[in-house]
Every structure is written in structure tokens, then in C-alpha cells.
C-alpha positions as CSV (number, residue, x, y, z in Angstrom):
1,M,115.1,-105.2,-29.7
2,H,117.4,-102.5,-30.8
3,V,119.9,-100.9,-28.4
4,Q,118.3,-97.5,-28.9
5,D,115.0,-99.0,-27.5
6,A,116.9,-100.7,-24.7
7,L,118.4,-97.4,-23.6
8,G,115.2,-95.5,-24.1
9,V,115.0,-94.3,-20.5
10,L,118.0,-91.9,-21.2
11,P,117.5,-88.4,-22.7
12,D,117.8,-88.5,-26.5
13,A,121.0,-86.4,-26.6
14,L,122.7,-88.4,-23.9
15,R,121.8,-91.7,-25.6
16,E,123.1,-90.3,-28.9
17,E,126.4,-89.2,-27.3
18,L,126.8,-92.7,-25.9
19,L,126.2,-94.6,-29.1
20,V,128.2,-92.2,-31.3
21,S,131.2,-92.6,-29.0
22,F,130.8,-96.4,-28.9
23,N,130.5,-96.5,-32.7
24,R,133.7,-94.5,-33.1
25,I,135.6,-97.0,-31.0
26,T,134.3,-100.0,-33.0
27,T,134.9,-98.2,-36.3
28,N,138.4,-97.2,-35.5
29,Y,139.2,-100.7,-34.2
30,R,137.7,-102.3,-37.3
31,E,139.9,-100.1,-39.5
32,G,143.0,-100.9,-37.5
33,R,143.3,-97.4,-36.1
34,W,144.4,-98.3,-32.6
35,E,145.2,-94.9,-31.3
36,P,141.9,-93.3,-32.0
37,A,140.1,-96.3,-30.7
38,E,141.9,-95.8,-27.4
39,L,141.5,-92.1,-27.4
40,N,137.7,-92.3,-27.7
41,A,137.6,-94.5,-24.6
42,G,138.0,-91.3,-22.5
43,K,134.8,-89.8,-24.0
44,L,132.9,-93.0,-23.6
45,S,134.0,-93.2,-19.9
46,E,132.7,-89.7,-19.3
47,I,129.3,-90.4,-20.8
48,V,128.9,-93.7,-18.9
49,Y,129.9,-92.0,-15.7
50,A,127.2,-89.3,-16.3
51,I,124.6,-92.1,-16.8
52,L,125.7,-93.8,-13.6
53,E,125.6,-90.6,-11.6
54,G,122.1,-89.9,-13.1
55,Y,121.0,-93.4,-12.1
56,V,122.0,-92.8,-8.5
57,A,120.4,-89.3,-8.5
58,Q,117.3,-90.6,-10.3
59,S,117.7,-87.7,-12.8
60,Y,119.8,-88.0,-16.0
61,P,121.6,-85.0,-17.4
62,L,120.7,-84.0,-21.0
63,R,124.4,-84.3,-21.9
64,A,127.5,-85.7,-20.3
65,I,129.8,-83.3,-18.4
66,K,133.4,-84.3,-17.8
67,P,134.1,-84.8,-14.1
68,T,137.0,-82.8,-12.6
69,N,138.7,-86.0,-11.5
70,M,137.4,-89.3,-12.9
71,V,139.0,-91.5,-10.3
72,D,137.6,-89.5,-7.4
73,A,134.2,-89.3,-9.0
74,C,134.0,-93.0,-9.5
75,K,135.1,-93.6,-5.9
76,R,132.2,-91.4,-4.7
77,L,129.8,-93.8,-6.4
78,E,130.9,-96.5,-4.0
79,H,129.1,-94.6,-1.2
80,A,125.8,-94.5,-3.0
81,G,124.1,-96.9,-0.6
82,S,123.4,-100.7,-0.7
83,S,120.1,-100.1,-2.4
84,V,121.9,-99.1,-5.5
85,P,123.1,-102.1,-7.6
86,R,126.7,-103.2,-7.1
87,T,127.4,-102.8,-10.8
88,V,126.6,-99.1,-10.5
89,R,128.6,-98.5,-7.3
90,I,131.6,-100.8,-7.9
91,Q,131.9,-102.8,-11.1
92,M,131.2,-100.3,-13.9
93,P,133.1,-97.4,-12.1
94,R,136.2,-99.6,-11.8
95,V,136.1,-100.4,-15.5
96,L,135.7,-96.7,-16.3
97,V,138.9,-96.0,-14.3
98,A,140.8,-98.6,-16.2
99,L,139.6,-97.2,-19.5
100,Y,140.6,-93.7,-18.4
101,E,144.0,-94.9,-17.4
102,I,144.5,-96.4,-20.9
103,R,143.4,-93.2,-22.5
104,N,145.7,-91.0,-20.4
105,H,148.8,-93.0,-19.8
106,R,149.4,-95.4,-22.7
107,G,150.7,-92.9,-25.2
108,V,147.4,-91.8,-26.7
109,S,146.7,-88.6,-24.9
110,H,150.1,-87.0,-24.2
111,I,153.2,-86.7,-26.3
112,G,156.0,-88.8,-24.7
113,G,153.8,-91.5,-23.3
114,D,155.8,-94.4,-21.9
115,V,154.1,-97.0,-24.0
116,N,153.0,-96.8,-27.6
117,P,149.4,-97.4,-28.5
118,N,148.9,-100.9,-30.0
119,Q,146.4,-103.5,-30.9
120,M,146.3,-105.1,-27.5
121,D,145.4,-101.9,-25.7
122,A,142.7,-101.1,-28.4
123,T,141.3,-104.7,-28.0
124,M,141.0,-104.1,-24.2
125,V,139.2,-100.8,-24.9
126,L,136.8,-102.4,-27.5
127,Y,135.7,-105.3,-25.2
128,A,135.5,-103.2,-22.1
129,S,133.3,-100.8,-24.0
130,K,131.1,-103.6,-25.3
131,W,130.7,-104.8,-21.7
132,L,129.8,-101.4,-20.4
133,I,127.1,-100.9,-23.0
134,A,125.7,-104.4,-22.4
135,E,125.7,-103.7,-18.7
136,L,123.8,-100.5,-19.2
137,V,121.3,-102.3,-21.3
138,R,120.9,-105.0,-18.7
139,L,120.6,-102.4,-15.9
140,L,118.2,-100.0,-17.6
141,H,116.0,-102.5,-19.5
142,N,116.0,-105.3,-16.9
143,V,117.2,-108.1,-19.2
144,E,119.6,-111.0,-18.7
145,M,123.2,-110.5,-19.6
146,H,123.1,-112.8,-22.5
147,E,120.3,-110.9,-24.1
148,A,122.0,-107.6,-23.4
149,G,125.2,-108.9,-25.0
150,A,123.2,-110.0,-28.1
151,I,121.7,-106.5,-28.4
152,V,125.2,-104.9,-28.3
153,E,126.5,-107.4,-30.9
154,E,123.7,-106.4,-33.2
155,L,124.9,-102.8,-32.9
156,T,128.5,-103.7,-33.7
157,T,127.9,-106.1,-36.6
158,K,125.1,-104.6,-38.5
159,E,127.4,-102.8,-40.9
160,T,129.9,-104.2,-43.4
161,P,133.4,-102.7,-42.8
162,L,134.1,-99.7,-45.1
163,V,137.8,-100.7,-45.6
164,W,138.9,-104.3,-46.1
165,S,142.5,-105.3,-45.5
166,V,143.5,-108.3,-47.8
167,N,146.8,-109.7,-48.9
168,G,148.7,-106.5,-47.9
169,R,146.3,-104.2,-49.7
170,K,143.2,-102.2,-48.7
171,R,139.9,-102.2,-50.6
172,I,136.9,-100.0,-50.3
173,L,133.9,-102.3,-50.3
174,N,131.3,-99.7,-51.2
175,T,131.9,-99.5,-55.0
176,K,129.4,-96.6,-55.4
177,L,131.7,-94.1,-53.7
178,S,133.6,-91.5,-55.7
179,M,137.4,-91.6,-56.1
180,K,137.6,-88.7,-53.7
181,Q,135.5,-90.5,-51.1
182,K,137.5,-93.7,-51.4
183,T,140.8,-91.7,-51.1
184,L,139.5,-90.0,-47.9
185,L,138.5,-93.3,-46.3
186,L,141.8,-95.0,-47.1
187,L,143.8,-92.1,-45.7
188,Y,141.5,-92.1,-42.6
189,S,142.3,-95.7,-42.1
190,E,146.0,-95.0,-41.9
191,S,147.8,-93.1,-39.1
192,Q,150.8,-92.2,-41.3
193,P,151.2,-90.6,-44.8
194,V,150.4,-93.0,-47.6
195,D,152.6,-93.3,-50.7
196,E,150.9,-92.2,-53.9
197,S,151.6,-95.4,-55.7
198,V,150.0,-97.4,-52.8
199,L,146.9,-95.3,-53.0
200,F,146.7,-95.8,-56.7
201,D,147.0,-99.6,-56.2
202,W,144.4,-99.7,-53.4
203,I,141.8,-97.6,-55.3
204,E,142.4,-99.4,-58.7
205,H,142.2,-96.2,-60.7
206,S,142.6,-96.8,-64.4
207,N,145.0,-94.0,-65.2
208,R,147.8,-92.7,-62.9
209,A,148.1,-89.3,-64.5
210,A,144.3,-88.7,-64.2
211,F,144.4,-89.9,-60.6
212,R,147.1,-87.3,-59.8
213,R,145.3,-84.5,-61.6
214,D,141.7,-85.2,-60.9
215,V,141.9,-86.7,-57.4
216,L,145.1,-86.0,-55.6
217,A,145.7,-82.4,-56.9
218,R,142.0,-81.4,-56.4
219,G,141.8,-82.8,-52.9
220,H,145.1,-81.0,-52.1
221,K,143.6,-77.7,-53.4
222,S,140.5,-78.3,-51.2
223,R,142.8,-79.0,-48.2
224,L,141.3,-82.4,-47.7
225,W,144.8,-83.8,-47.7
226,E,148.4,-82.7,-48.2
227,Y,149.8,-84.1,-51.5
228,D,153.6,-83.8,-51.4
229,R,154.8,-84.3,-54.9
230,S,158.5,-84.3,-53.8
231,S,158.0,-87.4,-51.6
232,S,155.0,-88.7,-53.5
233,T,153.0,-89.1,-50.2
234,V,149.5,-88.1,-49.2
235,T,148.5,-87.1,-45.7
236,L,145.0,-86.6,-44.4
237,S,144.3,-83.1,-43.2
238,P,142.1,-82.0,-40.2
239,V,139.5,-80.9,-42.8
240,G,139.6,-84.3,-44.5
241,K,139.3,-86.0,-41.1
242,S,136.2,-83.9,-40.3
243,E,134.7,-84.7,-43.7
244,V,135.0,-88.4,-43.1
245,E,133.7,-88.3,-39.5
246,A,130.7,-86.0,-40.3
247,K,129.6,-87.6,-43.6
248,M,131.1,-91.0,-44.4
249,L,131.4,-93.3,-41.4
250,N,127.8,-94.4,-41.8
251,Y,128.3,-95.6,-45.4
252,I,128.0,-99.4,-45.9
253,A,128.9,-101.7,-48.7
């Protein structure tokens, strides 16, 4: 059974929102991008809350709507009545509140957060998100928790990672991608500017002058990234980020 089938009771758009948000968390975690993994936890929390609210009302929204106050909204679910499963009233809402707290107050949502985002926070986000999806599968498809967990694992492990970190280097595992695509993915996997020589080494281009001229300069002209010749660094632009997220995260090796 696929997770799409297990969540078939949900409206198509709402189910798609849920799975896209979850996949972004797992992709960002896999690429070592801790801050985006945490940041997407807020969106996932809003979608899961919309599903829980729809479960109680016996009518699911077509798309998730952000509650005015997540903590208060989750507390209201506690009063849904004893006929509603405890996981809907108590357990899942409390996990949502914890995820929202990580998203808002661990340095990922606001400049000047008191704690920098790190791998431990992102790991908590990843496994809490997996638990929430598995719990929804169990709740909505009436299966045992071990079966629900297996369905979610199938969702998270069906693709080979796009970027592989090995011996201090990064490699793109899909060898069919163009140099431009490989550069975009490598920049996307980093939260800071990348030195030109590091990119050249990671991509294994055969000619450094051609790499500068045909890849870095052209991508700079297209505003996919900022190529700073004075510092020899390359920084992904918002245009490049959108390009990756819209067209490339589904590529596999």
C-alpha cells in the first residue's frame, strides 16, 4: 500500500500539500540543510492541524488554512469529546505545538533567535513528522502502527539522495544532469556561499576556465546564482532556489 492510498479519504489538494511539505523536510534533512528542515515543520503542523480539525468536524477543508494561534487551536481540540480518538484530541496536537515551538523559537523563523538551528533540532523535526504521518495513516486507514510506520518509511526511502557527502566532498549521484543542474543542487545543499574551487572539485568538471565561462558566468547572467569573482564564491539566488524546488527535487540517481 502507498501512502497516497492510505490517505485517500483526504481531498486531493490537502493530501498533496501534506506530502509535499513532508518530502521537503526529509529532503532538506537528507541534504544536511538543518534550517529549512526545521522551517518546513511549521507548514506541516498547519496542514496536520487542518486534517485533525476536519476529522472532528467530519468535513475536511480543500486546503489548509493557518490558525490564528496554533497553541490555542490545538487546546480547543482537547474538548472535542471522548468519542473522538485520544490521538486526535491530545497526542497529535501536543506534537504539533512542539514542532511549532521549534519552528518559531529556535533561530529558524526570526533573526536573533536565542539558539542556532542545528542537526539535533532537525532530527527531532524529522522523526516527529514521520510519527505524525504514520499516525494519520493509522487513524484514517485503520491499520496497526507497525504497518503505518512501514508505509511512511516506503515514502521516505524510495529515492536515492541527490547529493552524497563523502570524505569531505559532495557528489551528485544522477550523472545525467547537466553542469548547470549539478551546480544548482550543490548550492542548494549549502546554506552559505561556496568557493568556486570547491564547486569545481565537487562537480569534477574537466576544465576550470570552461567551468567559469560556460557554467558560473552563464548562471550568474541568468540570476540563478551570484558569482563573485573578487572573492571566488558562488551564492544561490532566490531564482535558483525556486528552480531547484520546482523542477529538480524529484530527480533520482
